[in-house]
GUTOR-51224 format. One record per residue: chain; x, y, z of N, C-alpha, C in turn. Coordinates in steps of 0.001 Angstrom, whole numbers. Atoms other than C-alpha are relative to their C-alpha. Layout:
BEGIN
 chaine    n_c1    n_c2    n_c3   ca_c1   ca_c2   ca_c3    c_c1    c_c2    c_c3
      A       X       Y       Z       X       Y       Z       X       Y       Z
...
//
This chain:
BEGIN
 chaine    n_c1    n_c2    n_c3   ca_c1   ca_c2   ca_c3    c_c1    c_c2    c_c3
      A     -73   -1366     448   16271    7430   21853   -1151     885     962
      A     924    -861    -491   14622   10440   23890   -1027     510    -789
      A    1320    -843     792   11463   12104   22337     426    1442    -449
      A    -114   -1611     109   13159   15383   22563    1207      -6   -1291
      A   -1328       6     661   16165   13876   20212    -721    -257   -1300
      A     455     539    1568   13770   12527   17208    -514    1584    -426
      A     437   -1033     504   13357   14638   14712   -1323    -236   -1525
      A    1426     -11     617    9982   15210   12330    1141    -205   -1640
      A    -237     249    1942   10326   13706    8190    -473    1434    -123
      A      -1   -1303     679   10908   16777    6094    -697    -872   -1176
      A    -347     891    1411   10474   14159    2936    -104    -595     -77
      A    -142    1427     484    9759   11307    1329    -317    -538    -944
      A     363     690    1565    9959    9493   -1935     193   -1262       2
      A      30    1667     411    9753    6294   -3189      63     117   -1816
      A    -166     688    1494   11070    5198   -6685    -573   -1603    -778
      A     923    1283     273    8431    3106   -8288    1050    -855   -1067
      A    -280    1051     802    9437     -75  -10248   -1106     348   -1432
      A    1007     244    1344    8201    -701  -14088    -963    -767     369
      A    1523     521     -51    4778   -1133  -14422    -928     134    1276
      A     609    -875   -1292    3852     925  -10940    -229    1291    -926
      A     217   -1185     440    2084    3993  -12016    -474     720    1502
      A     619    -700   -1033    1481    7051   -9420   -1195     363     -97
      A    1413    -115      95   -1774    7706   -8640    -498    1520     298
      A     529   -1192    -914   -2668   11565   -8308   -1528    -273     533
      A     983     178    -960   -5365   11840   -5670   -1148    1644     405
      A     704   -1189     -24   -6159   15385   -5817    -961     393   -1467
      A    1352    -343     748   -9093   17010   -8584     701    -378   -1647
      A    -632    -386    1337   -6566   17316  -11394     165   -1791    -594
      A      -3    1212     788   -6497   13249  -11269   -1484    -535    -489
      A    2154     866     640  -10529   12666  -12195     131    -388    -859
      A    -368     844     837   -9363   11783  -15543    1438    -571    -371
      A   -1337     664    -458   -6392   10057  -14805    -500   -1378      92
      A     305    1649     189   -8152    6215  -14883     -87    -126   -1468
      A     605      65    1419   -9204    6854  -18517    1405    -294   -1084
      A   -1380    -373     875   -5947    8438  -19758    1034    -830    -107
      A    -967    1616    -139   -3896    5531  -18226     101   -1076    -584
      A     494    1252     995   -5969    2885  -19572     481     218   -1395
      A     -57    -543    1530   -6050    4528  -23115    1433     -50    -195
      A   -1470     181     153   -2330    4591  -22758     643   -1105     101
      A    -473    1602    -132   -1377    1029  -22011    -669    -576    -873
      A    1162     802     668   -3944    -507  -24062    -649     698   -1489
      A     731    -362    1189   -5185     -87  -27600   -1840    -827      48
      A    1325     818     253   -8223   -2797  -27050   -1218     663     740
      A    1365    -684    -758  -11368    -911  -25938    -285    -301    1152
      A     244     163   -1132  -12780   -2982  -24050     868    -310    1135
      A   -1172    -117   -1253   -9582   -3737  -22063     170    1535    1113
      A     487   -1166    -237   -9602    -386  -21869    -701     573     988
      A    1166    -232   -1104  -13016     309  -20420     231    -507    1586
      A      63     536   -1545  -12397   -2141  -17609     874     264     688
      A   -1225    -438    -496   -8987   -1132  -16783    -850    1258     705
      A     628   -1249    -444  -10694    2784  -16564    -956    -748    1626
      A    1107    -212   -1186  -13448    1180  -13804    1097    -590    1089
      A    -539     893   -1149  -11022   -1054  -11947    1008    1706     952
      A    -976   -1153    -944   -8545    2560  -11478    -597     783     637
      A     761    -838    -792  -11543    4483  -10765    -783    -231    1393
      A     125     436   -1115  -12552    2157   -8341    1169     531    1283
      A    -610     -96    -767   -9273    2305   -6608     406    1617     513
      A    -329   -1399    -326   -8857    5902   -6833   -1423     463     900
      A    1190    -458    -896  -12289    6746   -5123     343    -636    1337
      A    -165     534   -1169  -11174    4462   -2411     690     633     953
      A   -1213   -1170    -615   -8049    6536   -1505    -490    1104     273
      A     316   -1121    -287   -9444    9469   -1966    -876     -45    1088
      A    1165     258    -965  -12139    8279     325     326    -200    1443
      A    -882     -57   -1452   -9492    8435    3359      57    1329     253
      A     249   -1716    -738   -9838   12334    3365    1227     476     483
      A   -1001      20     -69   -5965   12166    3548    1093    1032    -685
      A   -1637    -770     954   -3715   14965    1891    1227    -387       8
      A   -1721     233     -99    -754   13557    2734     272   -1311    -172
      A      -2    1654     658   -1236    9878    1477     148     293   -1369
      A    -239     287    1395     214    8877   -2019     -22   -1166    -265
      A     917    1230     414    -965    5859   -3994     949    -205   -1033
      A    -545     652    1013     304    3951   -6891    -703   -1428    -717
      A     821    1105     606   -1260    1230   -9158     796    -693    -774
      A    -791     563     928     467   -1533  -10967    -806    -982    -945
      A     764     539    1326    -610   -2673  -14065     498    -842    -901
      A    -571     187     674    1532   -5299  -15431    -584    -831   -1617
      A     705     330    1066   -1003   -6984  -17935    -985     803    -815
      A    1225    -429     -27   -2918   -4045  -19301    -858    -482   -1047
      A     668     300    1057   -4553   -5954  -22223   -1046   -1029     966
      A     751    1243    -608   -6098   -8276  -19685   -1458    1383     685
      A    1110   -1432    -921   -8428   -4864  -18141     178    -146    1116
      A     196     452   -1324   -7158   -5694  -14683    1172     727     631
      A   -1166    -687    -651   -4699   -3845  -12157     -47    -968     888
      A    -486    1425    -902   -2401   -6390  -10545    -461     365    1712
      A     -36    -570   -1576   -2170   -4002   -7332    -357    1395     356
      A    -132   -1434     155   -2418   -1012   -5824     661     167    1780
      A    -329    -520   -1624    -667     661   -2739    -145    1199     230
      A      57   -1229    -157    -873    3731    -865    1041     215    1913
      A   -1566     -87   -1229    1987    4970    1914    -277    1843     215
      A    -257   -1059    -433    2058    7723    3891     668     397    1759
      A    -313    -283   -1341    3802    9001    7057   -1116     116    1386
      A     785     623   -1127    2451    7812   10831     854     204    1160
      A   -1215    -352   -1291    3674    9434   14145    -185   -1449     878
      A    -279     932    -516    5071    7286   16092   -1173    -355    1762
      A     872    -339    -730    2792    8687   18994   -1140   -1265     -40
      A     943     -13     222      55    6992   17250     141   -1872    -682
      A    -226    1485     550    1368    3492   15780     950    -551    1101
      A   -1344     948   -1091    4325    2752   18438    1215      83    -159
      A   -1532     721     935    7421    1548   18034    -153   -1226    -522
      A    -154    1583     331    8758   -1941   16815    -596    -935      -5
      A     516    1142    -678    7590   -3834   19084   -1100    -186      50
      A    1642    -210    -126    4479   -2756   19675    -777    -107    -951
      A     554     546    1398    3507   -2499   16031    -236    -980    -494
      A      65    1641     264    4536   -6071   15520    -894    -240     749
      A    1384     299   -1296    1935   -6644   18843   -1533     162   -1245
      A    1294    -458     393   -1012   -4559   16800     147    -686   -1274
      A     707     421     820    -265   -6104   13632    -148   -1460    -103
      A     292     980    -109    -194   -9747   14520    -990    -186     442
      A    1106     665    -940   -3497   -9354   16893   -1125     239   -1506
      A     483     -49     871   -5014   -9192   13357    -855   -1658     -12
      A    -147    1163     177   -4707  -12778   13109   -1628    -780     555
      A    1587     590    -667   -8660  -14651   13330    -778    1238     736
      A    1237   -1168    -601  -10506  -11485   13866    -313     647    -951
      A     644    -843     806  -13254   -9773   11908     -76    1562     118
      A      -8   -1008    -499  -13226   -6533   11852    -560     883   -1481
      A     729    -586     899  -15788   -3917    9727    -241   -1045   -1415
      A     532     873    1149  -16634   -7125    7580    1087    -461    -850
      A    -990     866     836  -13266   -8426    6756     522   -1103    1268
      A    -188    1295    -459  -11915  -11917    8068    1154      56     -38
      A   -1201     341     792   -8115  -11722    8344     -27   -1624     675
      A    -273    1418    -202   -7430  -15849    8097    1097    -339      -9
      A   -1412      64    -261   -3813  -15750    7970     698     969     -30
      A   -1027   -1511    -109   -1381  -13031    8967    1137    -523     937
      A   -1119     256    -294    2164  -13432    9316     844    1364     465
      A    -643   -1167     202    4547  -10630   10435    1343    -410    -341
      A    -965    -401     118    7997  -10124    9810     872    1244     460
      A    -718   -1553    -561   10978   -7655   11136    1571    -588   -1166
      A    -892    -538     255   13791   -6497    8890     729     767    -553
      A    -672   -1207     -40   15636   -3632    7474     312     607   -1746
      A     -10    -924    1701   15727   -1343    4092     925    1415     273
      A    -955   -1070    -419   18156    1688    3629    -661     926     781
      A     817   -1043    -641   15751    3937    4952    -449    -151    1291
      A      24      74   -1507   15463    2463    8418    -550   -1745     195
      A     227    1400    -413   14027    -633   10313   -1732    -499    -318
      A    1566     227     419   10782   -2334    8888    -705   -1321     811
      A     740     859    -579    8242   -4258   10630   -1368    -387    -912
      A     760     -11    1091    5684   -5810    8476   -1074    -993     151
      A     304    1227     100    2773   -8377    7825    -426    -362   -1335
      A     491     386    1881    1497  -10460    5068   -1480    -362     678
      A     922     150     -75   -2307  -10825    5008    -888    -879    -330
      A    1055     895     645   -5074  -13315    3656   -1424     693     555
      A    1193    -220    -709   -8479  -11187    4159   -1225    -237    -699
      A    1166     179     933  -11670  -12328    2946    -959     864     443
      A     961    -971      52  -14739   -9869    2381   -1271   -1020    -238
      A    1350     639     409  -17905  -11740    3313   -1097     549    -593
      A    1052    -582     191  -19948   -9363    2225    -119     261   -1641
      A    -212      -5    1495  -19112   -9443   -1528    -180   -1455    -465
      A     445    1443     214  -20468  -13112   -1288    -672      59   -1326
      A    1218     962    1055  -21459  -14484   -4861      30    -705    -437
      A     239    1331     847  -21911  -17243   -6965    1148    -807     480
      A   -1064     615      23  -18098  -17814   -6822     773    -142    1598
      A    -625     -52   -1081  -17847  -17264   -3161     683    1573     457
      A    -373   -1116    -691  -16130  -14470    -853    1142     501    -975
      A    -921    -560     370  -13828  -11885   -2269    1282     -16     633
      A   -1085     423    -942  -10294  -12847   -1109     891    1149    -276
      A   -1249   -1041     181   -7506  -10041    -983    1401    -847     653
      A   -1611      34    -630   -3669  -10317    -574     112    1229     570
      A    -236   -1184    -520   -2569   -7502    1638    1392    -405     708
      A   -1283     143   -1029    1155   -6625    3319      62    1646     267
      A     508   -1644    -489    1096   -3729    5637    2039    -187     248
      A   -1161    -241    -346    4731   -2286    6080     409    1363     442
      A    -506   -1808    -586    6434     478    8349    1360    -169     134
      A   -1316    -164     593    9784    1721    7699     -83     743    1472
      A    -666   -1264   -1046   11318    3631   10972    1369     710    -167
      A   -1678    -647      99   14171    5754    9645     536      78    1691
      A    -653    -360   -1375   16697    6151   12605     -17    1452     458
      A     225   -1556    -698   15945    9118   14921   -1089    1103    -814
      A     802    -501     310   12946   10239   13456   -1245    -449     558
      A     971     253    -631    9523   10952   14798   -1877    -669    -434
      A    1317     765     456    7272    9430   12528    1083   -1383    -930
      A    -568    1204     618    7480    5971   10784    -766     497   -1676
      A     691     346    1062    6206    5301    6658    -510   -1196     140
      A     945    1285     155    3440    3199    6282    -674    -163   -1067
      A     785     422     990    2392    1358    3396    -642   -1346     122
      A     814    1318     -96    -343    -892    2548      78    -131   -1353
      A     352     848    1287    -365   -2928    -440   -1033    -815    -328
      A     507     728    -135   -2865   -4527   -1768    -530    -714   -1441
      A      61    1056    1448   -4135   -7454   -4558   -1351    -928     262
      A    1547     997     393   -7722   -9097   -5431     859   -1200     -17
      A    -484    1404     153   -6729  -13035   -5066    1522     -75     255
      A   -1601     713      13   -3376  -14975   -5068     391     312    -951
      A    -407     310    1502   -2562  -14520   -8979    1340    1127      83
      A    -377    -746     327    -978  -11564   -8681    1408     211     279
      A   -1269      75    -661    2496  -11732   -6590     102   -1357    -133
      A    -348     919    -522    4614  -14754   -6462     668    -711    1297
      A    -469     569   -1506    6127  -13978   -3233    -560    1484     620
      A    1041   -1819    -525    3770  -10476   -1716    1058     162     855
      A    -371    -443    -940    6215  -10347    1309    1420     750    -678
      A   -1190    -488     374    9248  -10196    -638     186     931   -1331
      A     646   -1525     933    7985   -8159   -3577    -264    1328     102
      A     362   -1530    -768    6838   -5538   -1619     840     630     755
      A   -1631    -571    -759    9943   -5037     701    1067     405   -1233
      A    -622    -683     960   11501   -4508   -2609    -143     934    -485
      A     548   -1447     502    9531   -1819   -3950     598     899    1316
      A    -374    -973    -782   10462    -163    -384    1154     -52     131
      A    -979     -73     -95   14002    -719    -587     245    1578    -529
      A    -469   -1335    1205   13683    2240   -3143    -547    1457     888
      A     381   -1261    -718   12103    4776     -82    1347     586     409
      A   -1516    -799    -331   14529    7698     655    -795     845     840
      A     243   -1607    -671   13540   10277    3311    1027     412     780
      A   -1023    -948    -368   14864   13292    4465    -400     843    1654
      A      59    -587   -1740   14750   14537    8504     346    1540    -311
      A     170   -1518    -561   14245   18002    9585    1573     521     104
      A   -1887    -782    -418   17924   19947    9384     981    -980    -797
      A    -972    1080     948   19285   17202    6923      73     898   -1625
      A    -104   -1108    1250   20349   19028    3317    -829    -917    -906
//
């Protein structure tokens, strides 16, 4: 499709499944970690641990310094004091990430690469589709050597998904992250099921 025929994304929304909670990234969200934790568990120790995790996740996303990103966190068992996973999503210009074939090659290029202290030792890509558009995605196991301690490196399971709405000048890019391998039974399948709930409106559409 010629570039001139592409239209900007006017709005995009994601319906969150149960146990996923939207994360406010503006100043109004400063008290959100403690408020959410207190609403999910009556155990003060669990609430304190969960508040700390939510504060860390929020600080990382706020640190991206992008007013257009949106984020959410999955807390399946609040009594554990642990957040199972987090996700961040935003629009990405096609001029920046490329078309689907280019983006898949980019995702695959991370296999066995060390970047900013992160070692990608298992990377697999896949192609699919959801109602909002074509999907290009990767599943990664990422080691963080700088987090070495008595138990070894911190392991992160990560899924990156880009959705290409037909006729759009942007894609919607998702990054899902979980520490360790215990949060998801099948992370690619479960994260794509969340992306099924993405709704996109292009400029000029009602």
